[in-house]
KOLRO-978208 format. One record per residue (C-alpha): residue number from 1; residue in one letter; x, y, z. Coordinates in Angstrom, 3 decimals. Each point is the difference from the previous one (the first is absolute). Layout:
<pts>
<pt nr="NUM" rest="A" u="X" v="Y" w="Z"/>
...
</pts>
This chain:
<pts>
<pt nr="1" rest="M" u="94.944" v="68.629" w="60.292"/>
<pt nr="2" rest="D" u="-0.245" v="-2.256" w="3.025"/>
<pt nr="3" rest="P" u="0.289" v="2.317" w="3.058"/>
<pt nr="4" rest="V" u="2.428" v="-2.373" w="1.747"/>
<pt nr="5" rest="K" u="2.345" v="0.002" w="-2.987"/>
<pt nr="6" rest="R" u="-0.263" v="3.770" w="-0.394"/>
<pt nr="7" rest="N" u="0.848" v="0.495" w="3.685"/>
<pt nr="8" rest="I" u="3.092" v="-2.183" w="-0.401"/>
<pt nr="9" rest="L" u="1.050" v="1.856" w="-3.149"/>
<pt nr="10" rest="E" u="-0.445" v="3.419" w="1.607"/>
<pt nr="11" rest="V" u="2.095" v="-0.915" w="3.041"/>
<pt nr="12" rest="A" u="2.602" v="-1.774" w="-2.133"/>
<pt nr="13" rest="L" u="0.254" v="3.021" w="-2.302"/>
<pt nr="14" rest="A" u="1.175" v="2.180" w="2.882"/>
<pt nr="15" rest="E" u="2.422" v="-2.696" w="1.195"/>
<pt nr="16" rest="F" u="1.562" v="-0.616" w="-3.413"/>
<pt nr="17" rest="A" u="0.094" v="3.717" w="-0.802"/>
<pt nr="18" rest="N" u="1.952" v="0.710" w="3.177"/>
<pt nr="19" rest="F" u="2.279" v="-3.026" w="0.178"/>
<pt nr="20" rest="G" u="0.110" v="-1.554" w="-3.454"/>
<pt nr="21" rest="L" u="-0.462" v="-3.666" w="-0.747"/>
<pt nr="22" rest="E" u="3.036" v="-1.201" w="1.930"/>
<pt nr="23" rest="G" u="-0.550" v="2.177" w="3.059"/>
<pt nr="24" rest="S" u="-3.713" v="-0.681" w="0.423"/>
<pt nr="25" rest="R" u="-1.340" v="-2.673" w="2.315"/>
<pt nr="26" rest="I" u="-3.182" v="-2.009" w="-0.446"/>
<pt nr="27" rest="E" u="-0.387" v="0.009" w="3.802"/>
<pt nr="28" rest="S" u="-0.154" v="3.802" w="0.003"/>
<pt nr="29" rest="I" u="-2.539" v="0.000" w="-2.808"/>
<pt nr="30" rest="A" u="-2.172" v="-2.593" w="1.769"/>
<pt nr="31" rest="A" u="0.133" v="2.020" w="3.235"/>
<pt nr="32" rest="G" u="-1.458" v="3.006" w="-1.806"/>
<pt nr="33" rest="T" u="-2.833" v="-1.879" w="-1.690"/>
<pt nr="34" rest="H" u="-3.238" v="-1.645" w="1.089"/>
<pt nr="35" rest="T" u="1.377" v="-3.410" w="-0.929"/>
<pt nr="36" rest="S" u="2.920" v="-2.349" w="0.670"/>
<pt nr="37" rest="K" u="3.358" v="-0.870" w="-1.514"/>
<pt nr="38" rest="R" u="-1.469" v="-3.334" w="-1.076"/>
<pt nr="39" rest="M" u="-2.818" v="1.742" w="-1.887"/>
<pt nr="40" rest="I" u="2.479" v="2.297" w="-1.757"/>
<pt nr="41" rest="Y" u="1.851" v="-3.045" w="-1.309"/>
<pt nr="42" rest="Y" u="-3.337" v="-1.599" w="-0.898"/>
<pt nr="43" rest="H" u="-0.989" v="2.984" w="-2.166"/>
<pt nr="44" rest="F" u="3.399" v="0.890" w="-1.502"/>
<pt nr="45" rest="G" u="2.172" v="-3.085" w="0.289"/>
<pt nr="46" rest="S" u="3.243" v="1.664" w="1.033"/>
<pt nr="47" rest="K" u="1.570" v="3.306" w="0.936"/>
<pt nr="48" rest="E" u="0.959" v="0.510" w="-3.648"/>
<pt nr="49" rest="G" u="-3.544" v="-0.838" w="-1.085"/>
<pt nr="50" rest="L" u="-1.352" v="2.579" w="2.427"/>
<pt nr="51" rest="Y" u="2.478" v="2.613" w="-1.239"/>
<pt nr="52" rest="A" u="-0.993" v="-0.617" w="-3.625"/>
<pt nr="53" rest="A" u="-3.691" v="0.343" w="0.932"/>
<pt nr="54" rest="V" u="0.712" v="3.191" w="1.971"/>
<pt nr="55" rest="L" u="1.858" v="1.506" w="-2.946"/>
<pt nr="56" rest="E" u="-2.956" v="-0.564" w="-2.310"/>
<pt nr="57" rest="F" u="-2.421" v="1.196" w="2.691"/>
<pt nr="58" rest="A" u="2.010" v="3.207" w="0.442"/>
<pt nr="59" rest="Y" u="-0.018" v="0.758" w="-3.722"/>
<pt nr="60" rest="R" u="-3.752" v="-0.568" w="-0.080"/>
<pt nr="61" rest="I" u="-1.000" v="2.102" w="3.007"/>
<pt nr="62" rest="V" u="2.077" v="2.973" w="-1.139"/>
<pt nr="63" rest="R" u="-2.206" v="-0.011" w="-3.108"/>
<pt nr="64" rest="E" u="-3.355" v="-0.517" w="1.746"/>
<pt nr="65" rest="D" u="-0.887" v="3.695" w="-0.100"/>
<pt nr="66" rest="H" u="1.580" v="0.605" w="-3.395"/>
<pt nr="67" rest="I" u="-2.173" v="1.253" w="-2.840"/>
<pt nr="68" rest="D" u="1.424" v="0.513" w="-3.473"/>
<pt nr="69" rest="P" u="-0.407" v="3.620" w="-1.147"/>
<pt nr="70" rest="P" u="-3.168" v="0.415" w="-2.101"/>
<pt nr="71" rest="D" u="0.444" v="0.407" w="-3.731"/>
<pt nr="72" rest="D" u="-1.565" v="3.452" w="-0.018"/>
<pt nr="73" rest="L" u="2.914" v="1.488" w="1.950"/>
<pt nr="74" rest="S" u="2.739" v="1.698" w="-1.974"/>
<pt nr="75" rest="P" u="3.304" v="-1.932" w="-0.080"/>
<pt nr="76" rest="L" u="1.630" v="2.399" w="2.470"/>
<pt nr="77" rest="Q" u="-2.975" v="-0.186" w="2.347"/>
<pt nr="78" rest="A" u="-0.026" v="-3.804" w="-0.270"/>
<pt nr="79" rest="L" u="3.708" v="-0.215" w="0.793"/>
<pt nr="80" rest="T" u="-0.466" v="2.297" w="3.000"/>
<pt nr="81" rest="Q" u="-2.851" v="-2.176" w="1.254"/>
<pt nr="82" rest="L" u="1.995" v="-3.204" w="-0.474"/>
<pt nr="83" rest="A" u="2.981" v="1.387" w="1.935"/>
<pt nr="84" rest="G" u="-2.349" v="1.230" w="2.737"/>
<pt nr="85" rest="Y" u="-1.567" v="-3.465" w="0.320"/>
<pt nr="86" rest="A" u="3.443" v="-1.573" w="0.322"/>
<pt nr="87" rest="F" u="1.011" v="2.497" w="2.681"/>
<pt nr="88" rest="D" u="-3.202" v="-0.538" w="1.991"/>
<pt nr="89" rest="N" u="0.106" v="-3.792" w="-0.191"/>
<pt nr="90" rest="F" u="3.683" v="-0.248" w="0.898"/>
<pt nr="91" rest="S" u="-0.563" v="2.369" w="2.929"/>
<pt nr="92" rest="K" u="-2.935" v="-2.126" w="1.172"/>
<pt nr="93" rest="Y" u="2.108" v="-3.195" w="-0.088"/>
<pt nr="94" rest="P" u="3.567" v="0.879" w="1.013"/>
<pt nr="95" rest="D" u="0.688" v="-3.682" w="0.763"/>
<pt nr="96" rest="F" u="-0.447" v="-0.666" w="-3.717"/>
<pt nr="97" rest="I" u="2.924" v="2.300" w="-0.743"/>
<pt nr="98" rest="R" u="2.183" v="-1.604" w="2.650"/>
<pt nr="99" rest="L" u="-0.880" v="-3.482" w="-1.249"/>
<pt nr="100" rest="S" u="0.774" v="0.926" w="-3.603"/>
<pt nr="101" rest="L" u="3.395" v="1.323" w="1.137"/>
<pt nr="102" rest="Q" u="0.646" v="-3.275" w="1.825"/>
<pt nr="103" rest="E" u="-0.917" v="-1.953" w="-3.126"/>
<pt nr="104" rest="N" u="2.256" v="2.165" w="-2.150"/>
<pt nr="105" rest="L" u="2.910" v="-0.739" w="2.341"/>
<pt nr="106" rest="Q" u="-0.610" v="-3.692" w="-0.695"/>
<pt nr="107" rest="G" u="0.252" v="0.577" w="-3.749"/>
<pt nr="108" rest="A" u="-3.797" v="-0.227" w="-0.465"/>
<pt nr="109" rest="R" u="0.276" v="-3.709" w="0.828"/>
<pt nr="110" rest="F" u="-3.704" v="-0.495" w="0.664"/>
<pt nr="111" rest="L" u="-1.266" v="2.560" w="-2.507"/>
<pt nr="112" rest="K" u="1.516" v="-2.173" w="-2.715"/>
<pt nr="113" rest="E" u="-2.384" v="-2.766" w="1.048"/>
<pt nr="114" rest="S" u="-3.146" v="2.140" w="-0.020"/>
<pt nr="115" rest="P" u="-1.504" v="0.609" w="-3.457"/>
<pt nr="116" rest="S" u="-3.009" v="1.694" w="1.595"/>
<pt nr="117" rest="I" u="2.149" v="2.737" w="1.574"/>
<pt nr="118" rest="V" u="1.810" v="0.520" w="-3.297"/>
<pt nr="119" rest="Q" u="-3.351" v="0.258" w="-1.766"/>
<pt nr="120" rest="M" u="-1.334" v="2.548" w="2.517"/>
<pt nr="121" rest="N" u="2.989" v="2.266" w="-0.474"/>
<pt nr="122" rest="R" u="0.034" v="-0.318" w="-3.756"/>
<pt nr="123" rest="A" u="-3.666" v="0.959" w="-0.064"/>
<pt nr="124" rest="T" u="0.846" v="3.233" w="1.836"/>
<pt nr="125" rest="F" u="2.888" v="0.644" w="-2.366"/>
<pt nr="126" rest="A" u="-2.373" v="-0.506" w="-2.947"/>
<pt nr="127" rest="V" u="-2.153" v="2.829" w="1.394"/>
<pt nr="128" rest="V" u="3.073" v="2.248" w="0.107"/>
<pt nr="129" rest="Q" u="0.878" v="-0.967" w="-3.570"/>
<pt nr="130" rest="D" u="-3.511" v="0.878" w="-1.146"/>
<pt nr="131" rest="I" u="0.076" v="3.378" w="1.749"/>
<pt nr="132" rest="V" u="3.390" v="0.892" w="-1.484"/>
<pt nr="133" rest="Q" u="-1.064" v="-1.082" w="-3.480"/>
<pt nr="134" rest="R" u="-3.196" v="2.044" w="0.240"/>
<pt nr="135" rest="G" u="1.977" v="3.007" w="1.177"/>
<pt nr="136" rest="Q" u="2.524" v="-0.365" w="-2.789"/>
<pt nr="137" rest="G" u="-2.895" v="-0.306" w="-2.432"/>
<pt nr="138" rest="D" u="-1.680" v="3.233" w="1.112"/>
<pt nr="139" rest="G" u="3.278" v="1.886" w="0.490"/>
<pt nr="140" rest="S" u="-0.241" v="0.399" w="3.789"/>
<pt nr="141" rest="I" u="2.874" v="-2.414" w="0.770"/>
<pt nr="142" rest="R" u="3.496" v="0.175" w="-1.462"/>
<pt nr="143" rest="Q" u="0.783" v="-2.409" w="-2.822"/>
<pt nr="144" rest="D" u="3.291" v="-1.110" w="1.584"/>
<pt nr="145" rest="I" u="-1.664" v="-1.239" w="3.205"/>
<pt nr="146" rest="E" u="0.341" v="-3.723" w="0.703"/>
<pt nr="147" rest="P" u="-2.944" v="-1.515" w="1.943"/>
<pt nr="148" rest="M" u="2.338" v="-2.136" w="2.138"/>
<pt nr="149" rest="N" u="1.829" v="3.102" w="1.206"/>
<pt nr="150" rest="V" u="-3.330" v="1.580" w="0.935"/>
<pt nr="151" rest="Y" u="-1.031" v="-3.149" w="1.878"/>
<pt nr="152" rest="I" u="3.306" v="-0.345" w="1.876"/>
<pt nr="153" rest="N" u="0.011" v="3.700" w="0.865"/>
<pt nr="154" rest="F" u="-3.405" v="0.155" w="1.626"/>
<pt nr="155" rest="I" u="0.253" v="-3.407" w="1.694"/>
<pt nr="156" rest="G" u="3.420" v="0.895" w="1.399"/>
<pt nr="157" rest="L" u="-1.071" v="3.434" w="1.193"/>
<pt nr="158" rest="C" u="-3.181" v="-1.374" w="1.543"/>
<pt nr="159" rest="H" u="1.799" v="-2.503" w="2.207"/>
<pt nr="160" rest="Y" u="3.150" v="1.924" w="0.919"/>
<pt nr="161" rest="H" u="-1.695" v="1.992" w="2.783"/>
<pt nr="162" rest="I" u="-0.830" v="-3.329" w="1.657"/>
<pt nr="163" rest="S" u="3.246" v="-1.883" w="-0.557"/>
<pt nr="164" rest="S" u="2.085" v="2.963" w="1.240"/>
<pt nr="165" rest="R" u="-2.350" v="1.358" w="2.650"/>
<pt nr="166" rest="H" u="2.233" v="-0.800" w="2.985"/>
<pt nr="167" rest="N" u="3.094" v="1.437" w="-1.660"/>
<pt nr="168" rest="Y" u="-1.740" v="3.315" w="-0.563"/>
<pt nr="169" rest="Q" u="-1.259" v="0.059" w="3.566"/>
<pt nr="170" rest="V" u="3.549" v="-0.373" w="1.327"/>
<pt nr="171" rest="L" u="1.794" v="2.187" w="-2.541"/>
<pt nr="172" rest="F" u="-2.490" v="2.859" w="-0.291"/>
<pt nr="173" rest="D" u="-2.606" v="-0.530" w="2.728"/>
<pt nr="174" rest="Y" u="-2.472" v="-0.310" w="-2.868"/>
<pt nr="175" rest="D" u="-2.830" v="-2.519" w="0.273"/>
<pt nr="176" rest="T" u="-1.343" v="-0.882" w="-3.448"/>
<pt nr="177" rest="S" u="-3.048" v="-1.698" w="1.543"/>
<pt nr="178" rest="T" u="-1.663" v="3.094" w="1.504"/>
<pt nr="179" rest="P" u="-3.110" v="1.059" w="-1.964"/>
<pt nr="180" rest="A" u="1.508" v="3.337" w="-1.057"/>
<pt nr="181" rest="N" u="3.321" v="-1.466" w="-1.120"/>
<pt nr="182" rest="S" u="-1.684" v="-2.936" w="-1.702"/>
<pt nr="183" rest="Q" u="-2.305" v="2.301" w="-1.986"/>
<pt nr="184" rest="S" u="2.934" v="2.206" w="-0.924"/>
<pt nr="185" rest="R" u="1.931" v="-3.027" w="-1.302"/>
<pt nr="186" rest="R" u="-3.027" v="-1.218" w="-1.959"/>
<pt nr="187" rest="T" u="-0.479" v="3.372" w="-1.657"/>
<pt nr="188" rest="S" u="3.678" v="0.377" w="-0.861"/>
<pt nr="189" rest="I" u="0.191" v="-3.505" w="-1.510"/>
<pt nr="190" rest="C" u="-3.034" v="0.531" w="-2.217"/>
<pt nr="191" rest="D" u="1.391" v="3.373" w="-1.067"/>
<pt nr="192" rest="A" u="3.440" v="-1.480" w="-0.733"/>
<pt nr="193" rest="I" u="-1.456" v="-2.778" w="-2.159"/>
<pt nr="194" rest="V" u="-2.084" v="2.427" w="-2.051"/>
<pt nr="195" rest="R" u="2.916" v="2.410" w="-0.465"/>
<pt nr="196" rest="Y" u="2.198" v="-2.911" w="-1.102"/>
<pt nr="197" rest="V" u="-2.337" v="-1.219" w="-2.742"/>
<pt nr="198" rest="R" u="-1.666" v="3.225" w="-1.160"/>
<pt nr="199" rest="A" u="0.732" v="1.027" w="-3.582"/>
</pts>
């Protein structure tokens, strides 16, 4: 990707994640980049065009380090690895979580216009389906397990420590971002997912 465009997208991701589409300002984004407001409009056309590009960028970068579990892993091991990847990638890009929450508040207005984002997520869900089916085939996963419930469970658990971080700091003086607490959450999530599906 063109480094100028990537710089704009990275700065805009933080702006949109914190303030949403309506609350964000192109002037603020330009001030944080190595370019100008005019160049932002040149590359993306409008504030809405930039937001749509940032949304797709965010969904792509959160998957940059993702590797599908190898086929030689058992279904339970593969599911543990997949949940661990999600936890690590969400923790690495907390602005992705905040942006996805902003988009959800808008009724997924821009997601509806992005077939590539839909395709990315459905590809991940297909991996979950395959793991569950393999586990049901070899008897390691319960027959009554629905792949969508597995997917929603681990995705939800893997982003909750980010979306609610400040609440937990105030309510319990508990910082989910410290290395020890983060590792503890990761371990407990992987354990919970396996216990949920195990036959």
